[in-house]
N, C-alpha and C positions, 0 to 999 in steps of 0.2 A: 456626672456619672461616667465611669469608664469600666474596664474589665473588672468583674465578669458580667456586669449588666449589659455592656455593649460587646457584641460579637459579630462584626461585619461579615465574617465567614458564613454566617447562616444563609446569606443571600447568594452564596456561591456553591451550594452543596450539590446541585444536580444541573445537567444541561437545561432542563426545563425551567429551573429557578433562574438560571443565568439569562435565559432568553426573556423571561417575563420581566426581569428587573433591568434589562439593558437600557442605557440612557440614549444611545444612538443606534440607528439601523440604516443600512444601505438599501437603496432601491434602484432597480435598473433604470428607471425613468430619470434618475439624477446623473446618469453616466453619458458621456459623449465619446465616440470613437474617432480619433484622428486617423485619417486615411490619405494615402499618397497615390496619385496616378501619374504615370510617366508616358509622355507622348512617344509613339513609335514601337512600343513593346508588343510582341505577339504572344508572349507568355509572361506571367507575373515574375517579378525579379526579387528574390529574398534579399533582405538587408542584413549583412553579416553581423553588424554590431547591435542589431535588434532582433534576436532570434524570434521567429514567429510572425514578424511584421514584413509586409511586402510593398514593393512598388507595383501598383495594380495596372492591369489592362482595363478597358471599358467593361468587359464582361465580368471580370472578377470583382471590380468595384461595385457593379450593380448587384452581384450576388452578396457581397459583404453588407451592402445597405439593406437588402431584403432580409438577410439573416438578423441584422440588428433590429428590424421591425418585429420579427418573430420572437426575439428574446426580450422585447420590451425596452430596449435601450432608448434613451431619450433623444439623442442626436448624433450626427456625424459631422466632423470638421474636415473639410477637403483642402488638400494642398496639391498643386499641379507643377509638373516638371516638364518644361518645353524642350523640344529638340534644338531650337535655335534661340540664343540669347543675344541681347545687345545692351548698349549703355543705358538705355532708358526703360528697359523691361517691357518693350512694346507688346510682347506676347500676352502680357497681363491685361491689356485693354482690348485685345483682339476678340471680337464676339465669337470667333471660331477657334480661339485659343484653347489649349488643353484644359485649363481649369474651368473656363466658362462652359465648354462643351460637357465636361464631367458633371457640373452642377445640373445642367439641363437633362443629362442622361439619368442621373440619380433621381431628380424630381419626377421624371416620367416613370421611373420604376416604382417609387414608393409614395409619390404624391405628398400629402400632408401627414402621413402616418409616422414620419420621422422628421425631426427638426434638422433641416439642411443648413449647415454653417459653412462659411468659406473664408479663407485667409486673404485679407486685403493688405498685401505687402509686395514689395518688388524683389526681395532677396532671391527667390527662386527663378526670377526672370531676367536679372541683370547679369552681364558678363563679368562684372566685378564683385558680385555677391553681396553688395550692401542693400539695405532696405529702402534706399532712396537714390535719386540721381546725384551725381557728383558735380561740383563746380570746377572751375579752372585749376583750383589748388588741390583737387582730389578730396575735398571735404563734402560730406552729404549736405545738399542744399535743401533745407527744411521746407521752404515755401514753394519751390518748384515741384518738390515731391508731392505736396498736398494736392496740387492740381491734378496730378496723375492718379492719386488715390481716389479723388472724387469720380474720375472717369471709370476707374476699375470698379468702384462700388456700384455704379449705375449698371455696368455690364453684368456684374454678378447678380444683381437684383433682377435684371431683365432675364437672365438665364434661369432664375427660379429659386435663388437662395432665400431662406427665411430670415437668417441672421448673418450679419457681416462682422468679421473680426479683424479690425485694423490692429496689426501687431508690430508696426514699425517704430513705435515710440516717437513719432514726430509731434512736435508741439502743435496743437490745434487740429489734429487729425479727425477727431470725433465731430467737431463743429463743421468742418468742410464736408465730410462725408454725409452728415445729417442734412445739410443744406442741399447737397447734390441730389440725394435721394428724394427729398421733398420736392425739389424743382422738377424732377423727372416723373413725379407721380407715384413714387414708392414710399408713401407715408407709413405704410404698415410693415415695412421691412425693418427689423430690429438691428441694433448695434451693440455688440458685446465689446467693450473697450478693454484692450490689454493695458490696463491702467498702471499697474505696478509690475513691469517686466524688467528683470534684472539681467545684467551682463554676467552670464554664468558659464562655468566650465562644464556644466552638465548638459549643454546642448550638443556636445560632440557627436553622438550617433545621428542626430537629426541632420547634421551636415552631410553625412553619407546618404541619408534617406532622400534628400533633395538635390544631391550631387552639387553641393554648394561650391561656388567659384570664389568664395571669400578669401581675400588676403588681408591680414591684419585682424582687427577686432571691431566691435560695435560699441565701445565704451563711451563714445561721445553722444550717443543717443539712448542706449539702454542704461538702466539705473545701476548705481554703485552698490555692491553688496554690503557696504558699511552703513548704508543709510536706511533708517527706519521711518522717521517723521516725514521724510520726503515722499514716501509712498502715499501717505494720506493727502498730501498736497496734490499729487498726480490724480488720485481718485476724485478729489473735490473738483478739480478742473474738468475732468471728463464728465462728471455728473452735471456740471454747469453747462457743458457743451451738448448735452442731450443723450448721454449713454443710457441705454435701457438695462444693461448689465455691466458689471465690471469684473476684471480678472486679475488674479495674482499668478505670476509665472516666474520661476518654477514654484512647485508646491512644497515638496518635502523639506527643503533647506530653508524655507521661508514661511514656516507655519506661524511664527510670531506676527509676520506681516499680514498673513491671511486672517488671523484672529483680530488684529487691529482694524482691518478693513471691514470684516464682518460686523464688528461692534458699532461701526458708524454708518454703514451703507444703507440707504433706504431702498435699494434695488437688489435683485439677486446677485450673489457673489459666486464667481467661478474660480476654479484653480486648475492648473495644468500640471499633471504629473508627467514630467518631460522624459525625453529619450534616455538621458543618462541615468535617471532614477530607475527607469525600466530596465536598462542594460545591467545595472549593478545587481539588482535582484535576480535577474535571469542568470547572470554569470555565477553568482554565489550559489544559486540553486543547482546549476549544472555541475558544480564542483562538489555538491553534496554538503555544503556548509550550512545551509538553512533549509527549512521546510518551505518549498516554493508556494504552495497554496496559502498557507498560513501567513507567510510574509506579504503576499499580494493583498490578502484581505485586511491585514493589520495596517499596511501602509495606506490603503485607500480609506479605511475607516478613520485613521488619524487625520486625514485631510478633511473628512466630513466633520469630525469632532472639533477641529480648529475653526469651523464656521462656513465651509463651502456648501452652497446649495447645488452647485453643478460641478462635476469633476470630469475633466478630460483625461482619459487614461487609455493607453494602448491595450489594456486588459479588459476594456469595457464589455466586449462580447463574451469573453470567457467568464468574467466575474458575474455578468448577468445570468449566464447559464447556471452557475453555482447557486446564485440567489434563488432562481426558480426551483432548483432541485431541493433546496432546504425548506421550502414552504410546505 
């Protein structure tokens, strides 16, 4: 049977009809707000390439976390920017370092009402900007880096993080972190593995956000954009190592990867709508080329439709407010 018996437009006739027959819906609880705190700030610092996003002070970060709770946002992912960097990223393992202190401050502010997630990676803390320590030849030393990740993870758990996000794409990182957490008595702290993280041009604004010191690129450890099957191998390895959740990053240019991972993963799947994706929409909207709100809603819904259970997006709070208004 076909036209005129079949008229799909019947289910699009009114807003109420479209709402009733929608296949996918967003909920604030599925959203995670990435947030940056910079050591030494007395006032929040706007990030020029990410309009509306700030490097926070302690006070503004706590307010952002409290607002996220009020809006029903699911979680917050914390990134710290230290005043002093060194070759081994020692500020990342310092119990009083900027990120660990921020975790403790946010946990004291919101308790268990918000899932507090933190970045287990060295790129913000090293003076060379790489996600691991370098060997004598200037190459990232995978196994030496893992030992530091284990110590970072324990300090972040001790500070109060509910979920740790190892994002460095070191081989074996999930297993080492899981073992370190268990040995330290943090069996209940979860790990969201950045399982399929690609070397992407869309990270550009993030480099400003964390004042990255990177020279060169991260192509020897982040995935090649040309590879699709390899993502499933990375996910399978992280699952074997004990990942509680897995992530695809970036989101919008890798929706096929996200769909592949969602189809095979027995655990929740996260996707990170990254800085460059955010910046493109904000720039186009600022020039009047697109409808900002509709573009934001459509882009995040597309990530949900591709299979994400959890979406990290810099619009988490704003989008959550819109979702509350529409109920």
